[in-house]
C-alpha positions as CSV (number, residue, x, y, z in Angstrom):
1,M,-24.4,9.0,39.0
2,T,-27.4,10.1,37.1
3,V,-25.8,9.2,33.9
4,F,-25.2,5.6,35.2
5,F,-28.7,5.2,36.0
6,L,-29.9,6.6,32.7
7,T,-27.6,4.3,30.8
8,L,-28.9,1.4,32.9
9,A,-32.5,2.3,32.1
10,V,-31.8,2.5,28.4
11,L,-30.0,-0.9,28.4
12,A,-32.8,-2.5,30.3
13,V,-35.6,-1.1,27.9
14,G,-33.5,-2.2,24.9
15,I,-32.8,-5.8,26.4
16,A,-36.7,-6.0,27.2
17,A,-37.7,-4.9,23.6
18,M,-35.3,-7.5,22.0
19,S,-36.7,-10.3,24.4
20,L,-40.3,-9.4,23.4
21,A,-39.3,-9.6,19.8
22,V,-37.9,-13.1,20.2
23,I,-40.9,-14.3,22.4
24,L,-43.6,-12.9,20.1
25,R,-42.1,-13.9,16.8
26,K,-44.9,-15.2,14.6
27,N,-43.4,-18.2,12.8
28,N,-41.1,-19.2,15.5
29,S,-38.1,-19.5,13.2
30,F,-35.2,-17.3,12.5
31,S,-33.7,-16.6,9.1
32,K,-30.7,-18.8,8.1
33,F,-27.5,-17.1,9.0
34,S,-25.2,-19.9,7.7
35,V,-24.2,-19.2,4.2
36,G,-24.4,-22.8,3.3
37,H,-28.1,-23.0,4.2
38,N,-29.3,-19.6,3.1
39,T,-31.2,-19.7,-0.1
40,H,-30.7,-16.1,-1.1
41,M,-26.9,-16.5,-0.8
42,R,-27.0,-19.5,-2.9
43,E,-29.1,-17.5,-5.6
44,R,-26.2,-15.0,-5.6
45,D,-23.7,-17.8,-6.0
46,I,-22.1,-17.1,-2.6
47,R,-20.8,-20.1,-1.0
48,C,-19.5,-21.3,2.3
49,P,-15.8,-20.6,2.7
50,K,-15.1,-24.3,3.5
51,E,-17.0,-25.4,0.3
52,E,-15.0,-22.7,-1.6
53,E,-11.8,-24.0,-0.3
54,K,-12.5,-27.5,-1.2
55,T,-13.3,-26.6,-4.8
56,L,-10.1,-24.5,-5.1
57,H,-7.9,-27.3,-3.8
58,K,-9.7,-30.1,-5.6
59,K,-7.3,-31.9,-7.9
60,D,-8.3,-32.7,-11.5
61,K,-7.8,-36.0,-13.3
62,H,-4.1,-35.0,-14.0
63,G,-3.3,-34.3,-10.3
64,Y,-3.3,-30.5,-10.7
65,C,-4.9,-28.1,-8.5
66,S,-8.1,-26.7,-10.2
67,H,-7.3,-23.1,-9.1
68,C,-3.8,-22.5,-10.3
69,G,-3.1,-25.5,-12.6
70,K,0.0,-26.5,-10.8
71,A,0.7,-29.6,-8.8
């Protein structure tokens, strides 16, 4: 039973610490987690999976797939 209360206390302290970190954040904004909106990801040429799929399946002027060169 003491292990249960000890675990509950550790979880409560952790949740309280994370809540305070969110409440007391100075600039009141979170970093961009979406790949399409993150500037650091764009600098490394990492794109959103949807955007990458669109470019891979985009047809060129002859009607061929840009990735494999087949129709």
